[in-house]
N, C-alpha and C positions, 0 to 999 in steps of 0.2 A: 664443341664435340672433341673429347679426347683420343685424339687419333691415336694415340699409342697403346689405349685401351682397347681401339677398335681395331687395331691388329695383331693382338693379341691373340693365336689360335687353341682353342681347347685342344686335347687329346681327340676327341670325338672327330673333329674337324680335319687334323692332322693325317687320323687314320684313313676317311674319308678320300684326302690329297693322297697318300700313299696309294692306296687301294686302287683309287682312278688310274694314276701312271702305272701301276704294274698290270692292272686288266687292260688298259688300253696298248702297252708294250706288247705283252703275250699275244692279244689278240691281232695285231698287224704281221708281227713277225712270223706268227702261226700259218698266216694265212696267203704272206708273199709269195710262196715257189707257187700256189696253185694259181696266184692273181695272175703271176708270171707267166705260165704255162697257157690260161684261159686267155689271158689279152694274146700271146703270141698266136695262139689257135685265130684268134677273131682278126687280127690284123694281118696275119698271112695266108690262111686257109680258107679254100671253101669247100663245103663240105655241106652235104644234106642236113637241117636241122639246124643249120647255123643260126639263122633268125630266131626260132626257139630258144636255143641255148643264150643267147644275147638278152631275149627278154628275159627267162629266167634269173640271169646273172644280176638283171637291173631291176627286177622284181621289188625285192626289201626297198628300195629309192621310192616307190610310188604305194606300198601296202603300208598301213598303219602300223607303229612296231608293237602295239599291241597281240597284232595278227602273228607279227613275227613272233614273239615271245609266246603264243598261244600253241602255235605249231610246234616250236621246241619243246614244249610243256608234254603236249600229247607223242611225242618222237623220242625225245631225251632227257624226260622226267624219268623219277624213281621207279614210275610204273608203268613208263613210256613204251614205244615198238620197238627201239633199240633200247633204251635205257634199262628196260628189266633186267637185258642179258648183259650190260654190260655189269651193271650191279652184282648179278648172280654169278658171271665167270671172273670177274676181274675188282670185284668189290671195288668197284668206282662208280661214282655218280656225278652227273652236271648237275643236279638239281640240288639247290640251297648249299652252292659252293661259290667259291669266285671262278672256278674254272666255268660252270655256267653263264658266269659274268661275261668271262671272257669270250665266248662262244656267240654268246647273243651280239655280243658289240664286234666282233670278227663278221659275222654274218649281214648284220646292219653297214657295215664299211667298207665289205666285200667290192662293191659295185664302185664305188669311189677309186679304189686303189685301181682296180681293172680299167677302169674307163682311162686313168692317168696314164697307165703304162702301154696300153692301146695306142695310145695318141701319140708317143713316143716312141714306139717302135715303127709306127706306118709313116713317120716323118722320116726314118732313117732311109738312106737313100737303097736302094734295092738292088741297083746296079751295082754297090759294095758288096753285097752276099755276095751275088752272081759270079762278080770277078771271085771273091774268094772259094766259091765252089768250083770255076773252072781249073783254080790253081791245086786244086787239090783236097782242097779243106773239107772235111766232113760235114755236115749239116750241124751237128752239136757243136763242132770248132768254131763254125762259124757263127755260131748265134752267141757263144761265150766271147770269142774274140773279136765280133765286131756289131754285132745288134746291142746287145748287151751294153759293152761300153758306152756306147752311142746314145743310148736311151737311157743311160743311168741318171741323168739329173729327173728324166722325168718318171723314173721307180723310187728315187727319193721323193720328189712332189705327191706319189702318190701315199707313198708311206707316211708322209706328214699331214696330209688331207685324210687317210685313214685314221691316224691316231689323235688327230683333234675330234673328229666324228666318235671314235669310241671313247671320249672321254663325256663329250653329251649326251651319250646313249641312257635315255630312261625307260620308257614304255616296253621293249623287249625285254629288258633286265630286270624291272620290277614284276611282269606278268611272269617270267622264268623260275627267279631265283627268289624273288621275295626282297625284302628290305629288311636286311640282316647287320645290326652294326657289327662292326670290324670283321664281318666274312663276306657280304654281297653289297653293303652300303658304300657305293661311290659318289661322289660329287653331287651329281643330280638327285640322287635318292636322298642323303643326308639335306639339301636344300629343302626337297620336299617335307621331309621331317622337322627340319627348323620352323618352316613356314607356319605348320600347323601346331608348334609348340609356342604357347604363350610367353613373351620376353625374348624369344631366340631370333628375333628379326636380325639382328646384328652378324648373328652368326650365319644366317642364309645370307645375308649382304656379302659378308666377306668371302664365303665359298663362291658367290656371284660373280664377283670382280677379278678373282682367282683364275676360273673358267673363263671370262671375257678375255684374260691377258692371255691365257696360254691358246685359246683358238686366235686371238689375233695375231700373234705372233708366227702361229702355225701357217696362217693364210699368208702373212708376208712374206714368210719363207719360201712357200709354196709358189706365190707368184712370181720371186726373184729366179727361183728355180726354173720355171717356165720360160722366162727370157732369158737366161742361162743357154738352155736348151736350142732354144729359136738360134741363136747369136751362134753356139758352137756349130749347129748342122749347116748354119749358113756357110759358115766359113770353110766346111768340110764340103759343101758342094762346091764351093767357087776352085779349092785348090783341086777338084777333080773334074 
């Protein structure tokens, strides 16, 4: 096998890789503030409907991705319940655009980000927060100076897991925004097209290797951050 030719990426493959990275970054970064807020609520607050909220947040993990895509289509599509007003009032639509791919990826990856951040916040010693409040710090200042810095490795781990999950999103994306080259065709969708195209097996194999490499690196970094978080919090607890 000519390995030099094997690793020669076509413009369609490069477009799919670049679009996947853009979609994954936008989906994770756009959802991160909400993920931190929800994770903090679930970790630190008791309120009516908490179990229901937790269930709704994690629902995309157990629902078939096609169901998520269908719900997005009827809600945010051009003729959707919300999408029609976005198009009418702001001339903007998630349908058949990379914005829709980012939205689908954000929803599917959101539970992983929330779960990672919630575990990190729960592992922060609550006594440190109480001490800061006793010394006159507001709840907001306590969060940004005590809770968030100590939970930061967990936040980063959640971002990395969400990024990796977004790169692999297929079902919700193809159902919601279709498979349009250079517009919504991410790595999984491009692989789907190449698999169905005679003679394009090598292109599918190349993208498969890229996806495996990115996912493996992401998991290794996430695992390292998780261990670093445990070590850091353990040292903090010893000092206090």
